[in-house]
Residue, then its C-alpha position, 0 to 999 in steps of 0.5 A: m389330703s396330705v400336704k404337698l410340697g411345691l417351689f415358688t421362685m421370683p426368682f430373686h438375686h443380687p443385681s451384681r450377679d451374672y445374668t446367665a449364671i442366675l438363669e442356670e442356677d434357677r433352672e438347677a433348682i427346678v431340676l432338683a425340686d423335681e428329683l426331690d418329688f416337689s409337685e410343682v413350681f411357680v416362677g415370676e414375671h418381671f420386665a424391668s428389674w435386675t433383681e427379679s429377673i425372669t421376663s418370660p416365665l413361659t420361655f424359661l419354664s420351657t427350658v426345663i421341661d425335658r430335664t424333669r419328669k413330672i413336676r408341674f409348671g406354673t407361672g407366678v404370675l402372668n401379670l395380665p394387664q401388661t399383655h394383650p390377651l391374644v398374646v397370653a392365649a396363644h403362648a399359654a396354649m403352645f406351652d401347655h402342649l409343649c409340657r403335655g399338660r403339666f401347666i398351672m396358669g398363675i395370673g395376677s394384676g401386676g405388682l412391680g412398680s417399674d413394670m407398671e410405670m413402663f407399661n403405663l397401667p392405671p392405678a391399683d383399683v382399676r388393674p383387677h378389672m383389667l385382669l378379669e376382662s383379660i381372663d374372660m377374653v383368653l377363655k373365650l379365645w380358647p373354646g371358640r373361634f377367634w373371629n367370634i371376638s374381633l377377626k372379620e376379614n382375614i379368615w381362611p377356613g381351609f388352612k385354619v387361619g383365624w384360629v388360635p391355638r387351644p390348650y392341651q388340657v380340656p377345657h384349659p389349664p387350671i387357673a390360679l390367682s396370687l394373693v397379698a393384701p390382707n382380706s384380699l378381694s382377689a381371694r374372694t374372686a378366686g373362690e367365686r371363679g373356682w381358681i386356685p388361691i396362692s398366698g404369697n410369702f413376703f408378708h407376715h403369716r398373721y394375714l394368711r387366715g384372712h385369705w382363706e376366709r375371703y376365698a371361702e366367702g367367694c366359694g359360698q357366693a358361687g354355691r361351691r364348697p371351699d376345699p382347702s386342698v387347693w390352697r397354696v401357701a408360700r413361705c420362706i424356709l431354711v432347713t439346716g443340719s442344726n439350729a446353730e447353723a441356721e443361726e449363724y446364716l441368719a446373723d449374717s447381714g450381707n447374705g442373700l436372705s438379708y438382701y431379700y428382706t432389705f428389698f421387701r422392707h424398702s418395697f413395702s415401706v416406699a412403694r406399697k405404703a404398707l410396712y405394717m404387713i411385714k412387721p413382726d408386730p403391726e403396732m411397732s414403730d418403723e424404726a424397730a421393724t429392722v431388716d433383721a427383725i423382719k427376717r427372723s419373724q418370717v423365715m422358718a429356719g433351723s434343724p428338721s425338727r424345729v422347722l417341723d414345729q414351726l410348720i405345725a404351728l402355722r397350720d394350727e394358726i391358719g387351718h389346713f392347706g393343700t400345698l406348701l410352697m418353699t420360696g426359692h432364694d438366691w444360692d449365695q451358698p449352693k451347698l446350704w440351699r441345695r441341702s435345705m431343699t433336700l432336708l425339707a423334702r426328705e425329713v420334714m415333709p413326711r413327718f408333716q404330712r403324717h401330722a396333717d393326716a392324723t389331725l384331719q382324721s381326728 
């Protein structure tokens, strides 16, 4: 049950950067992840944002299929309330064939306010029901004939007009559900349905254990034994040659990582009304929860040994999980971020995996 290493990327960039350039940068990050034997990569979906700029993760991921060897491709996520289920079913099935079954279908109910407003989506308490209705329709489309749902007239059996493409994987790609809220009801749903739980990276780690507990409750409701090896946990990680190098980068209030937490401090304060979720201490004042304080409480940073210690402490706190998802960030310093991925894969993870294996056996 060794812990695997994956990549989760929104992706996230400063809006002043050239769109063509950042798309290529994000592709290079996935190619590098594959070279470093990352097991999987999840890419987000955002329509109305120059900061989170992938509008179609399936289109984007299709461009790196032939540039990679074995890394699995996940959507992180397809926001189902925003898209007709037929479109989701058809596009996902085609992508699963294009990548020969390397697809993990990550789904969600929507999270970017500008997208939800432009799609005129209902409130937050309604969207999870839309997600479930959508995925149920998608799953019915794949194993059966489309007219069993709504098509009655335009059916040409001899040409299979009226049939929706089915996925490469049988009966369908693995389904994953993104988790953010403390004590997430979505985590319970994932457990009940046998889906992969993915805990996001942009909130404090004190809420991760609650995700697992709700997921385990859902498994119990379905008579299924919870398996921690399916749990994906995303965290922000920067591995440097020395602790001093990491400190020098973290101290820069104008770099890409600082902009990242400036964005999420605003998002959780203004849009989500949940600044407590990213505070180092939920009882501290809003004024004390500065971008720098939030950044330092959430980023695992330093030499390989220091990051290893932080990962062990995280696992001691939340329990075993199957895949660590390193968060992809803007390559404001390409050499630093490339080396961070390499050090994490080559120096940190083998030692972390040995620790995980040893503690599971004891």
